[in-house]
C-alpha positions in Angstrom: 155.6 50.3 99.6 156.4 53.7 98.0 159.6 53.2 96.2 159.6 56.6 94.5 161.8 58.6 97.0 164.5 55.9 97.1 164.5 55.4 93.4 164.7 59.1 92.8 167.7 59.4 95.1 169.4 56.4 93.5 169.1 57.7 90.0 170.2 61.2 91.0 173.4 59.6 92.5 174.3 57.3 89.7 173.1 59.4 86.7 176.5 60.8 85.7 178.4 57.5 86.0 175.5 55.6 84.2 175.5 58.0 81.2 179.3 57.9 81.0 179.2 54.1 80.8 176.1 53.5 78.7 175.5 56.5 76.5 178.1 55.3 73.9 175.8 52.2 73.4 172.3 53.8 74.0 173.1 56.8 71.9 175.1 55.1 69.1 172.1 55.1 66.7 168.4 55.8 66.8 165.9 53.3 68.2 168.1 50.6 69.9 166.3 48.3 72.3 167.6 46.9 75.5 170.7 45.3 76.9 171.8 44.2 73.4 171.0 47.4 71.4 168.8 45.6 68.9 167.5 48.0 66.2 163.8 48.7 66.1 164.1 48.3 62.4 164.6 44.6 63.0 162.0 44.3 65.8 159.3 46.6 64.3 157.8 47.6 67.6 157.2 51.3 67.4 156.3 52.0 63.8 156.0 55.5 62.3 155.8 58.3 64.9 155.7 61.3 62.5 153.2 63.8 63.9 152.2 61.6 66.8 152.2 62.8 70.4 154.7 60.5 72.2 155.6 60.1 75.9 158.8 58.4 76.9 158.1 57.0 80.3 161.5 57.3 82.0 163.6 59.1 79.4 167.0 59.1 81.2 169.3 61.3 79.1 166.8 61.3 76.3 168.5 59.1 73.7 165.2 57.7 72.4 163.3 61.0 72.8 165.7 63.1 70.8 165.7 60.5 68.0 161.9 60.4 67.8 161.7 64.2 68.0 164.1 64.3 65.0 161.7 62.0 63.1 158.9 64.4 63.6 157.2 63.1 66.7 155.7 65.5 69.3 157.7 64.1 72.2 157.6 64.6 75.9 160.3 63.1 78.0 159.4 62.2 81.6 161.8 61.0 84.3 161.8 60.8 88.1 165.4 62.0 88.4 166.4 65.6 88.2 170.0 64.5 87.3 168.7 62.4 84.4 166.5 65.2 83.1 169.5 67.6 83.3 171.5 65.1 81.2 168.6 65.0 78.7 168.6 68.8 78.5 172.3 69.0 77.9 172.1 66.3 75.1 169.0 67.7 73.4 169.5 68.2 69.6 168.1 70.7 67.2 164.6 69.1 67.6 163.5 70.5 70.9 161.0 68.7 73.2 159.7 69.3 76.7 161.1 67.5 79.8 158.8 66.8 82.8 159.8 65.5 86.2 157.3 62.9 87.5 156.6 59.4 88.6 155.1 56.7 86.4 152.8 55.8 89.3 151.1 59.2 89.0 151.5 60.7 85.7 150.9 64.5 85.5 149.0 64.5 82.2 145.3 64.6 81.3 143.5 61.6 80.0 143.6 60.9 76.3 146.8 63.0 75.8 149.1 60.7 73.8 149.2 58.5 70.8 152.1 56.4 72.1 153.6 55.8 75.5 156.8 53.8 75.5 159.9 52.9 77.5 163.0 50.8 77.2 163.2 49.7 80.8 162.5 53.1 82.3 159.2 53.6 84.1 157.8 50.1 83.8 161.0 48.6 85.4 161.2 51.2 88.2 157.6 51.7 89.2 155.0 49.2 90.4 153.4 47.9 87.2 150.0 47.5 88.8 150.0 51.3 89.3 152.0 52.5 86.3 150.3 50.5 83.6 146.8 51.9 84.4 148.3 55.4 84.4 149.8 54.9 81.0 146.4 53.5 79.7 144.6 56.5 81.1 146.6 59.1 79.2 146.5 57.1 75.9 144.0 58.2 73.3 141.7 55.6 71.8 143.8 53.5 69.5 147.0 54.7 71.2 149.7 52.3 71.9 151.7 51.3 75.0 155.1 49.7 73.9 157.7 48.8 76.5 160.8 46.6 77.0 161.6 45.0 80.3 163.8 42.1 81.6 162.5 38.6 81.1 161.6 36.7 84.3 164.0 34.0 83.0 166.9 36.5 83.1 166.1 37.6 86.7 165.4 34.1 88.0 168.9 33.0 86.7 170.8 36.0 88.0 173.4 34.8 90.5 173.8 37.7 93.0 177.0 36.3 94.6 178.7 35.8 91.2 177.3 39.0 89.7 176.2 37.3 86.5 173.4 35.4 84.8 173.9 31.7 84.6 172.1 28.6 83.5 171.0 27.7 87.0 167.8 28.9 88.5 168.6 31.2 91.5 165.2 32.6 92.5 161.7 31.2 92.6 159.8 32.2 89.4 156.6 32.8 91.5 158.6 34.9 94.0 159.4 37.6 91.5 157.9 41.0 92.2 160.2 43.5 93.8 163.9 43.4 93.3 166.1 45.1 95.9 168.7 47.3 94.2 171.6 49.3 95.6 171.1 52.2 98.0 167.6 51.1 99.0 166.2 51.4 95.5 163.6 49.0 94.1 163.0 47.6 90.6 160.1 45.4 89.6 159.8 42.1 87.8 156.6 40.3 86.9 156.0 36.8 85.6 154.5 36.4 82.1 151.0 35.7 83.6 151.2 38.8 85.9 152.1 41.0 83.0 149.1 39.7 81.1 146.8 40.3 84.1 148.1 43.9 84.6 147.8 44.8 80.9 144.3 43.4 80.4 143.2 44.8 83.8 144.1 48.3 82.5 141.9 47.7 79.5 144.7 47.3 77.0 144.8 44.8 74.1 148.0 42.8 73.7 149.1 42.9 70.1 152.4 41.2 70.3 155.0 39.9 72.7 158.5 40.2 71.1 161.3 38.3 72.7 164.4 40.1 71.3 167.0 37.6 70.3 170.5 39.0 69.8 172.8 37.5 67.1 175.6 35.3 68.4 178.5 37.4 69.6 176.4 40.5 70.4 177.7 41.9 73.7 175.4 42.6 76.6 176.1 46.2 77.6 174.9 45.9 81.2 175.3 42.4 82.6 177.8 39.5 82.4 176.3 36.2 81.3 177.6 32.7 81.5 177.6 31.4 78.8 178.2 34.5 76.7 175.5 33.4 74.2 172.9 33.2 77.0 170.4 35.5 75.4 170.7 33.8 72.0 169.4 30.6 73.8 166.9 32.0 76.3 164.8 35.2 76.3 166.6 38.0 78.2 163.9 40.6 77.5 160.2 41.1 76.8 159.0 43.7 74.4 155.3 44.2 74.9 153.2 45.9 72.1 149.7 46.9 73.2 146.9 49.3 72.3 143.9 51.0 73.9 140.7 50.0 72.1 
């Protein structure tokens, strides 16, 4: 199944509303990961990017890209959606960086082009991982890193569609997770822990760390309602994978 056309249409339609709602959280400070805006200074996932060639795989309005460009990284922001790229261009700061339209399943870059490929959700949540991860590995230089944050299968398996919130009751089969039907015919992707390991190792990457970001009690979720409110303090809501190309 080629989800690219529907996902492109979906993000073009919702881009303005999405940025109006979420930019105050995403853009509040540099390097904030995920639904709970946990600082990278706490999680220590990216490290120093000064002088490194960096690709943000699904940059949206460029909140991460402009922050890393300001730190001295040589950043490229890639996104499937023209509307998201237009938002990134409008929000770009004094540190300029190129924006490229493209799909994570077929990256328009030469092999061995980047020192770091990363995304916070982005391309590895909205493209088939068995296609997108090998593409990311291909364009990494030897020693380059793939770092990405995605939803935990626990979070997806406990999401109650009818109630519109995450609960303490399993709603979906763990082994049935793969494609998630989103609004307007779009598709996102969700793998089990084991399938993520298979995809990453199959692409020739070494897994250095699996961080399960844990928000402090009382930290709001900027995207989803959870019942109880401290759900992500008790169970992993997200997976932050840290890998490299040997």
